[in-house]
N, C-alpha and C positions, 0 to 999 in steps of 0.2 A: 627715508633712511637711504643711506650710501650702498650702493650695489657697483663692486668694479667692474663685470661686465659692462655695465653702463657706461662706463666714460674708458672704457679699454684701449678707443683708440684715441681720446684726446690723451691719454696717459702715456701713450708709447709716443704720441704729437711730442709731449712737453720732454718727456725723455730724450729724446732724438733731440730737441732742441740747445739742450744742456748739456747733451754731451759732443756737439758741435762746436759749445761756447767753452768746452773742454780743453777743444783740439785749436780755437782760432783764438782763444780769450773772448773776453766779453768789448760790445762796440766802446769806443773809446770818444767821447764827444770833444771838442777843444772849448779854450776858455775859461773863463773862470768859473766858481762855483754856482754862480748865480746865473750865468750863461747856458753851463752842462743844465741845472732843475730847467730852464725854460725851454730848453731844444727837449727834452723827457716829457716836461708835460706835453708840450707841441705832438709829440708824437704818439702818446696814447692815445690821444683823438683818433678813433678810426674812421670819423664819418659818421658814425651809426652812433657810436656811445662810447666813452671816457670808458677804457681798458685798466685792468689792474697795475699793466707794467705794458712798456714796448717789447719787452721782453717773451719768456715761454706762458707769463699768467696773462696772456692776454684777452680771456673772457669777461664778462663782467663782472665785478664784486662788489657788491651791494655795499658792505662792509666800508671797502675803500673808499669808494666814491664818497660815500657821509662823512667819514671822518674828514674828508679832504674838501669837500663842499666850501664852508666859511673861505679857505684861503682860492679856491679855486674863482668862487664870483669876486674877491678882489682885485684876483688876476686879469679879471674882466672876461670869465668865460661861463657867465650864468646860464647863456643863450646853451652853451652844449652842457653843459650838467642839467638843465631842462629836458633838452632833445635827448639825453641817455635815461632817464627818468619816463621819458613819456613810452619811451621803447621797452622800458622792463616792465612796465607796467601793465602793458597789453601783452608780453609774455607771460607773466606772473598770473592776471587773469585767467588768459587761455588755460594756463595749466591750474590753477583754482588754489595756488600756494605762492607763497614766497621763497625764497630759497638763497641760500652764501652767493649762488656762483648759477649766471647764465652762460653755456657752453653755445658754442658754434651749432648750426641750426636750432638755436632759441631754445635751449633744452634746458629746461632747471635742472639743476641739483643741486643739493646737500654734500657739501667738503667737511667734513667725515659724517654729520648726522645735523638733526634741525638746528637750528643757528640762535642763539639767545639775545643776540645784537641785529641781526637780517633785516625782521622788521623794524624795531626803532631805529634801525640807521635811514633807513627807506623815509619814515617818516620825518624823522630830524631834516631831511634832505630838503623833503617837498617843504618844509617850514620854512629853511634859511632861506631857499631860493623865492618864498614868497608863491608856491605853486599853486593857486588856487583852481584854474582851468581844472586840475591832474584831480587835484582831491575830490572837486565836484563830483567828476565823470567817473573815477572809479572807489567814491566814497562805499557805498555798499559790497566792494568784495574788502578794500580796508578793516570795513569794520567787522568782515569774519574773520580776516586774520587776528585782529585785536581780540576775538572772544578765541580762538584758534588758542592764539600765544600764550594768554593766561589758563587757560584749560591744560595747555602741557607744561610750566614753567612752575606754577604756582599750586602750593602745597598749603592746600585751606585748615588742615592742622596748627602748621607752623608761623604762616603767613610769609615764608619765605620760598624759595625754589627746592622745587625737590630734590631729595636728595636718591632719588629710585633711576634718575637716569643722566646721562652727562649730556652736556651743549657743546655744539661749537661758537668757538669765541676765538679772537685773534692768535691765542695761542692754541690754534685749533687741533692739532696733532697730539696732545695732551689729555688725558682724563683728568674729571674735572667732577667731584662733591657737592653742591652746592655752592657756588665760586663766590666769592667777593663781587667779581664782573658780571656776574649773571643774576646778580640778586640787585646788583643797580641797576641793572636792564628794565629789571620791573618798575623802579620807581623811573626812569628815565623815559622809558615809553608812554606811562602815565603823564607824564610833567610835559612831553610834548604834543601828547594828544590835546590836553587842557588848553596849550596856548594854539592850533589849529581850530579849536573848536566843533562841537556839532557832533560827536563821537561817543558811545556809549563806554566809559572804562568799570570793569567791575574790578579796579583798585584804588585805591586812596594814596597816594603817593604824600600827601601831605602828614610829616612827621614821621615817615620812613626812614629817614639819616639814622632817626636815633635808635630803632632798631637795628638796624645795619652797624650800628656801634656797639650796639649792647653785644651782639652775639660774635662781630669780628674785629673788633679795635683789642688789639693789646699794648695800649701805654702809648706807643710811640710808632704802632702801626698797623695795617690792617694784615691778617691772616691770608692766605690764598684760597681756602676752602676749608668746607666743615669734614675731611678726610681725619680728622683729629692728629696729624703733623704738625701742624700750625707753622706751614712756612711760609717764610719772606718772600714775596714774590714783585716783581717790577709792577704787572699791572695791576696788583691788587690794588698798589701803593699809588695808584694816577689813576687811570678811569675815574672811582667817582668822585673824585676833583676835577676833573677836564669834564663829567657829564655835567653837574650843578649839580649831583645828589645830594653832596656833601661840602657843606662850604664852609666850615671852620677852617679859617686862615690858620692858627695853631695847629690843629691839626695835620693841616696839608705842609708846613715847617717841619712836623715832629717825623712824619713818612717818608718825607725827599729827604731827610738828614738820616734814616733808615739804613733807604737806601745806600745813600755814598757809604755810611758808616761797614753796610756788607760786602762793601763793590760792586755794586750792580751797575755804577755809574762811567766805571773803569774797563779799558783806556776810555771807553766813549761810549756814553749812554745810549741805547739802556738794555742790561741781562735778564731774564726772567728770572733765572734761580742760581745761586753763586755754585751748580754743580749738576750735570748731567743724574736723572731721578729715571731710568729705565723703566721699574714698572707704573710711570704713568705714561707713558708713550704706547700709541695705540700698534696695533699689530703693523700694518704696509710702513708709517715712520721708523718702527724700532728695525725695521731690516734694512730697509734703504738709505733710510736717512736719521741716523741715530743721532741723539744726544740736538735734534735739531731746533728745539724750544728748553733748550737747557740751561744752559750757562755760555749762549751764544749771544750776541749784540744783534738789537733788532731795531734799524731807524725808526721802525712803523713806529713802536714805544716810546724812542727817542724822543720824536719827535713831540709826542704828547710831555713828557717828563720836561723838555727843557722849555714848552709852552707853560705851564706850569711853576717852574723854577722863577722866571723871568717875573712872576707875579711877588714874590719875595725876595729873590738876592740876584737881579737883572745882570750884575756882574760875571755872576756863577754862570749863570743862561748862555750869557753873550761869550764866555768862554770854553762852556762847551758846544757851541754853535761854530766858534771859529776851525774847534778841531775837529766836528763834521766836515766843514769846508777843505779843509785840508784833505780828507780822505776822502772827497769826492773829485778834489782836483787831481789827488794820485794813483786813483782808479779810473779817472776818466768818465766816471759814471754813479748816479745812485744806487745802489745795490741793494739787494736782499733782508739780505743775513751776515754775519762775518762769525767768524771762529773767535775764542776768547782771546788770543793773542790778536786781533783785529784784522786778519788777514781774511779774503771771502772764503764764505763756508763752502766744504764739499762733504757727499753723504759719501759712503761706506762705497772702497774702491773706485770714488771719485766717478761713479754714475750720474749724480747728482749734483748741480755747480748751483751758488745760490743766482738768482734771476737778477735780470739788469734790467735797467729805466722805468724804477718802483713810482708807480705816480705821485707815493708821498712825498717827491722831492716837490710837491706842491705848497706840503708844509714847511718844508725847510727855504724853501724862496721868499713865503711869506712872513716866519719868521726871521728873515736873514733880512728882511727892508727895514720892516717894525722894530728889531732892535742893533741895525747896522751894520753889522757883519764885513 
């Protein structure tokens, strides 16, 4: 559980870096969007692990490393990913738990609560880089974490994620009630563990896509969660497909068309919602960073959206990616989050500024090279 007293020093450090960015502006790299992306990824490697960013999110974020692992491998950084995972697994096992984040001083902490995607993305990274040595070395610990994952998430009565608690996700500043994303993680982890082999998995992922669609699909899109609001969200309609949990191409086409129709792809992808939802914001974000994950634009899930769009409408994906290239060159950086008008996000009273040098630049570079942007 998140305890603000445990990370007060880190919070002050991040706030100071953010405030300094407000005075000086963010770092500006030179060159083309690809040049900028390459430089950022290089700066995210600190010699021990790949950071979440070259800015104030300089901690180890297992989600961000996980989603970027395929791109990093294709960039020739398999060894850096392996070293990052080896370091993180030692920290995690010593602490007896996998968390969303490892702060300086080798302190594993969940921001803000237990993450439904932390263990799945850790296992995914291990599988992608074929880290047999790390899996064998840490297998008992990983098995214990698998058992804990399903004990915490799975409601045995419904076969879905429990509604009795909320979990950290990419949209980690928002409260959810058995979200589409977290439910997809139930199957994603089981699928990845099956691919690794040798694990006891208390969940059968085969056929779960049908259950997910039965409960969350509304004809042309997935709803965000089971709160009863039936909201359309950017993450609910991208991640289940990107994770390979739902493989129906006609559903993918409908979901992406819904995001476009709802305006979540403009001025560039991708917004979480069509407007701010204050009642869903966790306490601290609501005070200091209102609308941080409302109708703001998140390149993190934007790269996922473009990757998916390339499967069904390559020309549209290329158009969006070129728009991103223009933003990257305009800012001279790959920023964390943009306001609805496309400008870098600012928190209340300018206290928080969008971070810079995000590791997600690896996904942009990978897409640019594959699509020819």
